[in-house]
C-alpha positions as CSV (number, residue, x, y, z in Angstrom):
1,X,0.2,0.1,0.2
2,X,3.2,2.2,0.0
3,X,2.8,5.1,-2.6
4,X,-1.0,5.6,-1.6
5,X,-2.2,9.0,-1.0
6,X,-4.2,9.4,2.1
7,X,-7.9,10.4,1.8
8,X,-8.3,13.9,4.0
9,X,-10.5,13.5,6.9
10,X,-11.8,16.9,6.4
11,X,-12.7,18.8,9.5
12,X,-14.5,21.6,8.1
13,X,-17.0,19.7,5.9
14,X,-17.8,17.3,9.3
15,X,-18.2,20.7,11.2
16,X,-20.5,21.9,8.7
17,X,-22.7,18.9,8.9
18,X,-22.9,18.9,12.6
19,X,-23.7,22.7,12.6
20,X,-26.5,21.9,10.7
21,X,-27.7,18.9,13.0
22,X,-27.3,21.6,15.9
23,X,-29.3,24.1,14.5
24,X,-32.3,21.8,13.9
25,X,-31.8,20.6,18.0
26,X,-32.0,24.0,18.7
27,X,-34.9,24.7,16.9
28,X,-36.9,21.8,18.3
29,X,-35.9,23.0,21.7
30,X,-37.1,26.6,20.8
31,X,-40.4,25.0,19.4
32,X,-40.9,23.6,22.7
33,X,-40.2,26.8,24.5
34,X,-37.2,25.4,26.2
35,X,-33.6,27.9,26.0
36,X,-30.5,26.9,24.5
37,X,-28.0,29.5,25.7
38,X,-24.6,29.2,26.5
39,X,-23.1,31.6,29.5
40,X,-19.4,32.3,28.8
41,X,-17.0,33.9,31.5
42,X,-13.8,36.0,30.4
43,X,-11.5,37.6,32.2
44,X,-10.2,40.7,30.4
45,X,-6.5,40.8,29.6
46,X,-3.9,42.5,27.4
47,X,-4.2,39.3,25.1
48,X,-7.0,40.2,22.5
49,X,-7.1,36.4,21.3
50,X,-9.5,35.1,23.9
51,X,-11.9,38.0,23.4
52,X,-11.7,37.7,19.6
53,X,-12.5,33.9,20.2
54,X,-15.6,34.9,22.2
55,X,-17.0,37.4,20.0
56,X,-16.4,34.9,17.1
57,X,-18.2,32.2,19.1
58,X,-21.2,34.8,19.9
59,X,-21.5,34.9,16.2
60,X,-21.7,31.0,15.8
61,X,-24.1,30.9,18.3
62,X,-26.5,33.4,16.7
63,X,-26.2,31.4,13.6
64,X,-27.2,28.3,15.2
65,X,-29.9,29.7,17.0
66,X,-28.3,29.6,20.5
67,X,-27.9,32.6,22.9
68,X,-24.5,33.3,23.8
69,X,-24.1,35.5,27.0
70,X,-20.6,37.2,28.1
71,X,-19.7,37.4,31.3
72,X,-16.9,40.0,31.4
73,X,-14.8,40.2,34.4
74,X,-12.0,42.9,34.9
75,X,-8.3,42.0,34.4
76,X,-7.9,43.1,38.0
77,X,-10.1,39.8,39.0
78,X,-8.6,37.1,41.3
79,X,-9.5,33.5,42.2
80,X,-12.7,35.0,44.3
81,X,-14.2,36.8,41.9
82,X,-13.9,34.4,39.1
83,X,-15.1,31.5,41.5
84,X,-18.0,33.5,42.6
85,X,-19.3,34.6,39.3
86,X,-18.8,30.5,38.2
87,X,-20.5,29.2,41.2
88,X,-23.5,32.0,40.8
89,X,-24.0,30.6,37.3
90,X,-24.1,26.9,38.2
91,X,-26.7,27.8,40.8
92,X,-28.6,29.6,38.3
93,X,-31.7,27.7,37.5
94,X,-32.2,29.6,34.0
95,X,-28.5,28.4,33.0
96,X,-27.6,25.1,31.1
97,X,-24.5,25.5,29.7
98,X,-21.2,27.3,31.1
99,X,-17.8,27.6,30.1
100,X,-14.6,29.8,31.1
101,X,-12.3,31.4,28.5
102,X,-8.5,30.6,29.2
103,X,-6.2,31.9,30.0
104,X,-7.0,33.1,33.4
105,X,-4.9,35.7,35.3
106,X,-1.6,34.5,36.5
107,X,-2.0,32.5,40.1
108,X,-5.5,31.5,39.3
109,X,-5.6,27.8,39.2
110,X,-8.1,26.7,36.5
111,X,-8.1,23.3,38.0
112,X,-9.8,24.9,40.9
113,X,-12.3,26.9,38.8
114,X,-13.3,24.1,36.4
115,X,-14.3,22.3,39.4
116,X,-16.7,24.6,40.4
117,X,-18.7,24.3,37.1
118,X,-21.8,22.0,37.8
119,X,-21.0,18.6,35.8
120,X,-24.6,18.8,33.7
121,X,-23.6,22.4,32.8
122,X,-19.8,21.5,31.9
123,X,-20.3,21.9,28.1
124,X,-16.3,21.7,27.9
125,X,-15.9,18.9,29.7
126,X,-13.3,20.0,32.2
127,X,-14.7,19.1,35.8
128,X,-12.9,16.4,37.2
129,X,-16.0,14.7,38.3
130,X,-17.4,15.1,34.7
131,X,-13.9,13.1,33.2
132,X,-14.6,10.6,35.6
133,X,-18.1,10.2,35.0
134,X,-17.1,9.7,31.3
135,X,-14.8,6.8,32.4
136,X,-18.0,5.3,33.9
137,X,-20.1,6.0,30.6
138,X,-22.4,8.3,32.5
139,X,-21.9,11.5,31.2
140,X,-22.2,12.8,27.6
141,X,-20.5,16.2,28.3
142,X,-17.0,14.7,27.4
143,X,-14.1,17.2,26.5
144,X,-14.7,18.5,23.4
145,X,-11.4,17.6,21.6
146,X,-11.7,14.1,22.6
147,X,-15.3,13.8,21.2
148,X,-14.3,15.4,18.0
149,X,-11.6,12.7,17.5
150,X,-14.2,10.1,17.7
151,X,-16.6,11.7,15.4
152,X,-13.8,12.1,12.8
153,X,-12.6,8.4,13.3
154,X,-16.1,7.2,13.3
155,X,-16.5,8.9,9.6
156,X,-13.8,6.1,8.5
157,X,-14.4,3.1,10.7
158,X,-18.3,3.4,10.9
159,X,-21.1,3.1,13.5
160,X,-21.4,0.4,15.7
161,X,-23.4,-2.6,14.9
162,X,-25.1,-5.4,16.8
163,X,-22.9,-8.4,17.6
164,X,-25.1,-11.4,17.3
165,X,-28.8,-10.0,16.1
166,X,-31.3,-7.3,16.8
167,X,-31.3,-7.7,20.8
168,X,-27.6,-8.3,21.2
169,X,-25.3,-5.9,22.7
170,X,-23.9,-3.3,20.7
171,X,-20.3,-3.7,19.3
172,X,-18.0,-0.9,19.4
173,X,-17.0,0.0,15.9
174,X,-13.4,-0.1,17.0
175,X,-13.8,-3.8,18.2
176,X,-10.8,-5.5,17.2
177,X,-8.7,-2.6,16.2
178,X,-5.9,-1.0,17.6
179,X,-5.7,2.7,18.8
180,X,-2.3,4.4,19.7
181,X,-2.7,7.5,21.5
182,X,0.3,9.6,21.8
183,X,0.2,12.4,24.3
184,X,-2.2,11.9,28.0
185,X,-2.7,15.6,28.9
186,X,-5.9,15.5,31.4
187,X,-8.3,17.0,29.0
188,X,-7.3,15.7,25.6
189,X,-5.1,12.6,25.5
190,X,-6.3,10.8,28.5
191,X,-10.0,11.3,27.5
192,X,-9.4,10.3,23.9
193,X,-7.9,7.2,25.2
194,X,-11.3,6.5,27.2
195,X,-13.4,7.5,24.7
196,X,-11.8,4.9,22.0
197,X,-11.7,1.9,24.7
198,X,-15.4,2.9,25.1
199,X,-16.0,1.8,21.4
200,X,-13.9,-1.4,22.1
201,X,-10.6,-0.2,20.6
202,X,-7.7,-1.6,22.1
203,X,-5.8,1.3,23.3
204,X,-2.5,1.9,24.0
205,X,-1.5,5.5,25.8
206,X,1.9,6.5,25.3
207,X,3.8,9.9,25.1
208,X,7.1,11.7,23.0
209,X,8.9,9.8,25.5
210,X,7.9,6.6,25.3
211,X,11.0,4.3,24.5
212,X,10.3,2.4,21.5
213,X,7.3,5.0,20.0
214,X,8.0,4.2,16.3
215,X,7.4,0.6,16.8
216,X,4.5,1.0,18.9
217,X,3.1,3.7,16.7
218,X,3.4,1.3,13.7
219,X,1.1,-1.3,15.5
220,X,-2.0,1.2,15.3
221,X,-5.1,0.6,12.8
222,X,-6.1,4.4,14.3
223,X,-3.0,6.5,15.2
224,X,-3.9,9.8,17.0
225,X,-1.3,12.5,18.0
226,X,-1.8,14.6,20.8
227,X,1.8,15.5,21.6
228,X,1.9,18.9,20.5
229,X,5.5,18.3,18.8
230,X,5.9,19.3,15.2
231,X,7.2,16.8,13.1
232,X,6.9,14.1,16.1
233,X,5.1,11.5,13.8
234,X,7.2,10.4,10.4
235,X,6.1,8.1,7.7
236,X,8.4,4.9,9.1
237,X,5.9,5.3,12.3
238,X,2.7,4.7,10.4
239,X,1.3,1.3,9.5
240,X,0.4,1.1,5.7
241,X,-3.4,1.9,5.5
242,X,-3.8,3.3,9.1
243,X,-5.8,6.4,10.0
244,X,-4.3,9.0,11.3
245,X,-5.7,11.7,13.4
246,X,-3.6,14.8,13.9
247,X,-4.6,17.0,17.2
248,X,-1.4,18.7,17.6
249,X,-1.3,22.6,17.3
250,X,2.1,24.2,16.7
251,X,3.5,27.2,15.4
252,X,6.8,27.4,13.5
253,X,8.6,29.8,11.2
254,X,8.0,29.0,7.5
255,X,10.1,29.0,4.5
256,X,9.5,32.5,4.3
257,X,10.2,33.2,8.2
258,X,6.6,33.7,8.6
259,X,4.7,31.6,11.6
260,X,2.6,29.0,10.2
261,X,0.3,26.5,12.2
262,X,1.4,22.7,11.7
263,X,0.2,19.7,13.6
264,X,2.5,16.5,15.1
265,X,2.4,14.5,11.8
266,X,4.6,15.3,9.0
267,X,1.8,15.3,6.4
268,X,3.6,15.3,3.2
269,X,5.7,12.0,3.5
270,X,2.9,10.4,6.1
271,X,-0.1,11.3,3.7
272,X,1.6,8.5,1.1
273,X,1.5,5.8,4.0
274,X,-1.8,6.4,5.8
275,X,-5.0,5.5,4.4
276,X,-6.9,8.9,6.3
277,X,-5.1,11.3,7.6
278,X,-6.7,14.8,9.0
279,X,-4.9,18.1,8.1
280,X,-3.7,20.9,10.4
281,X,-5.4,23.4,10.0
282,X,-8.8,22.3,9.1
283,X,-9.2,19.0,10.8
284,X,-9.7,18.4,14.5
285,X,-10.1,22.0,15.2
286,X,-13.3,22.9,13.7
287,X,-14.9,20.1,14.6
288,X,-14.0,20.5,18.1
289,X,-15.9,24.2,18.0
290,X,-18.8,22.2,16.8
291,X,-18.8,19.7,19.6
292,X,-18.8,22.3,22.4
293,X,-22.2,23.6,20.7
294,X,-23.3,20.0,20.4
295,X,-22.8,19.8,24.0
296,X,-24.5,23.1,24.9
297,X,-27.7,21.7,22.8
298,X,-27.5,18.2,24.6
299,X,-27.4,20.0,28.0
300,X,-30.1,21.9,27.3
301,X,-32.3,19.1,25.9
302,X,-31.6,16.7,29.2
303,X,-32.2,20.1,31.1
304,X,-35.9,20.3,29.6
305,X,-36.3,16.5,29.7
306,X,-35.9,15.7,25.9
307,X,-33.0,13.6,26.6
308,X,-32.4,10.7,29.4
309,X,-28.9,10.2,30.7
310,X,-26.8,9.0,28.3
311,X,-23.3,7.5,27.5
312,X,-21.0,9.6,25.3
313,X,-22.0,9.8,21.7
314,X,-20.0,8.0,18.9
């Protein structure tokens, strides 16, 4: 299979399809008189990036029929100020979806803030309790990047199928497949591994320091790199015909000296070995944004009684 050209896993196209579904679900809720709203907390800072992201998020929400409320806190806000706002929103019966924009001011521990978000309103899936619930299959509000990877893999490997007939337990669509996840961060690598396990994959979790990483990576039917190291995954680390999903986001200087965004995977050479490969940019990123909004609608559906508690999607 050497010499093939990998089929791209088009994150932009998948995100567009997901947004259409999200808009339909938001309309169904609105028709029932239920509100669909995202409350976001942002601490102002000299870095305008977070505000630009929030403004873009507001426009995207509006286009999908989701109300967006931005709670702006002054740059001088400390832990008590931020925690107080998050706790108020968690206790507010009119609020169904909460997120906190990063970065937070120096000295404010994001973990301590995130654990204050009510799990059923935690649409980024960052509350430690929510991440634990994902392991047990008792929460659908998983970290958005992990959900994005699952959705992208599912476009290649297909939906779950019954094992022995109509009433048999569903078999995960990765049953019998080896998935290697490079990178084990708390809100990206580890949740990806758990979500793939829930689809019956045989999962190997490793990192950029793992001994014999090339050999381990070559065992993968599905190779996911979330290590944050440009050029980490080369063609000799990929089994011919494997599916490769690149979660890395790295800024490096290009040939012209200007900074450009690349993933962990050497795209040009890996694309000649893999059967499917996600690009950076245009891969996991757009799908992650859509999965956040999917979680917003799902939280509203559960709050309205439209959905019962369920295992993570995918």
